[in-house]
N, C-alpha and C positions, 0 to 999 in steps of 0.2 A: 272235792268236787271242783273247787276253784283251780286246782292244779291241772284238773283234766281238761278244762276249756282253755286254759293258757297253753297247754301242750297242743291242743287241735290247732290253736292259732299259729304256733311256732312251725307246726308241721306244714300248715298252708303257706306260710312265709317261706319256709325252706324250699317248698315246691315251687314257688314263683321264680326264684333265682335260677334253678336248674331249668325251668322251661325258658326263661329269658336266655340263659347261655345257649340252650339248644336252638332257640329262635335265632339267635345272633349269627350262629354257625349256618344255619339254613338261609338266612338272609344274605350272608356273604356268597353262598352257592348261588342263590337266585340272582345277585348281582353278576356274578362270573358268567353264569349261563346266559344271561341277558345280554351282556356284553359281547359274548362270543356269538351269539345269534344275530346281534346287530352287525357285527363285522361280516359274518357269512353273508347276511343279506346284502350289505353295502358292495361286497366283493361280487355276488351274483349280478347286481344291478349294473355295476361297472362293466362286467363281462357281457352282458346283454346289450348294453349301449355300445360298446366297442365292436364286438363281433357281430352282434345281430344287426347292426346299423348298415353294414356292408351288404347283407343279404336283402335289406328292404328296398334298396334302390331299384332292382329289376321289378318288384311287386308293384311299387309305386308307378313306375314308368309303364308297366303292362296295364295298370288301372287307369291311367291317364291317356296314354299314348296308342291304345288300340288293343290288339291281340283278341283272344276269344272272348274276353269279358265284354268287349265294346261291341262285339257282333260285326266287325269288319270281315269282308270276305275278299278274297283274291280276285274273284270273277272267274275261276277255273272250278267249276262243278260245285261251287258253293263251299269250298274248303276255307277254314280260316287259316290264317299263317302269318300274321303280322304281330310283331312284339312292339313293345314301347321303346322310344327313343331316350338314350341317356347321353346328353351332349358332352362332348370332350371338354373337360375343364382346362383352362389356361395353364400351360406348363405342366400338365399331368400326362406322362408319357404312357402310352397303351391303354388308355382309357377307350372303351368301345364308343364308337359313333353312334351305333344302334345295335340292337339285338334282334333276330328275326327268329320267330317261333316256327318250327314245323310241326305238323300233326304228328302224333305217335306212329311208329312203324311197327308192325307186327307180322313177323316173317317165320318161314320154315328154315331152320339152318341145314347146311349140308352134311348132316351126320348120318350114319347108318340107321341109328334109331331115331324116331320122330322127336326132335327138338325144336323149340320156339324161342324166338327172341323179340321181346318187347322193348323198343327204344324210343325214347323222346330226346329230340336234339334242338338246340338253340345254337343258332349261327351268329358269331360276332363279326360285325361287318366293319371294312375299313372306311367306306364312303357311304353317305346317305342315298346316293344314286343307285347303289347295289340293291337296296330295298325294293325299288321298282323294277329292277333287271330280274331279280329272283321271282317277284310276283308275276312277272309276264312270262317266265320259263318255268313255274312251278311244276307242271307234269314232267318236264324233263329232268328238273332237279330231283324230284322224288323218285323217278324211275332210275336214275344214276345211283342213288342210295339204296334203292331195293335190290337192284342187281348185285351191288356190292355186298349187301347183308346176307343175301341168299347164298353167296359163294363161300361163306364162312362157317367154320364148325364151332362147336361149344368150347372144345378145349383152347382153340387159338385166341377166343375173345374173352375168356375167363380171366387171365392173368392181367396184371396191371399193365405190362409192356403190351399185350395184345389190345388192350382198350386204347393206349396212347396211339399204336399202330392204326387201328380202325379210325380214330379222330383224325389223324392225318390224312388217311385215304378218303375220308368223307370230304374233308376241306379240298383235297386235289380234284375230286369228282365233281363237287359243286362249281369250283372255279373254272372247270373245263366247260361248263355248260354256259358260263357267262362271257360276253364279249371282252371283258377286261376283268382280271382278278380282283375281287372284292372281300372275299370271306377271309378273315384272319385266323380264325379257330372256330372249333365247334365245341360245345358244351353238352354232356350227357346230363339231362336231368332225370332219366328214369332208364334203368338197364337191368332187364329180368331175363334170365335164361332159365327155361323149363324144360 
């Protein structure tokens, strides 16, 4: 009987080292997985801070400088149309003086079958005075863009080249309504063709 109790204890002792070895391997795996997850998390946080920080400037400017969130109106039929100002940094070339938000456009395209375009445009302004000029001529600006959009068909604006051409045409049309050119470029923040 004495032998059987020592054999049972020996089996338990033999079981512990096996469990310890398997725990050691799984502990190494846990550490490797933990380090990998930590590195991925740090990489993701870096990407969000570097890439996401560029997109936050218009949202912050919009929240503080006007736009639809602040309830500013242009004085023309109660339409909102002002974006926030993003001042040009010293020595920074190409930084926008301000962004002017236009209300979304929903138009019928010039296709044989019924097609619609929903387009939201933000105008990048060269001068801060351009904001007031656009606000004073908002009906003319919207009319010029509407006429341009309704002359397009879906095939011509679906390609990347067609979108670039449309962007240039919008800038030219808006600048033609102003006394002095003040729109540098246009940005499409929503572009849906149905």
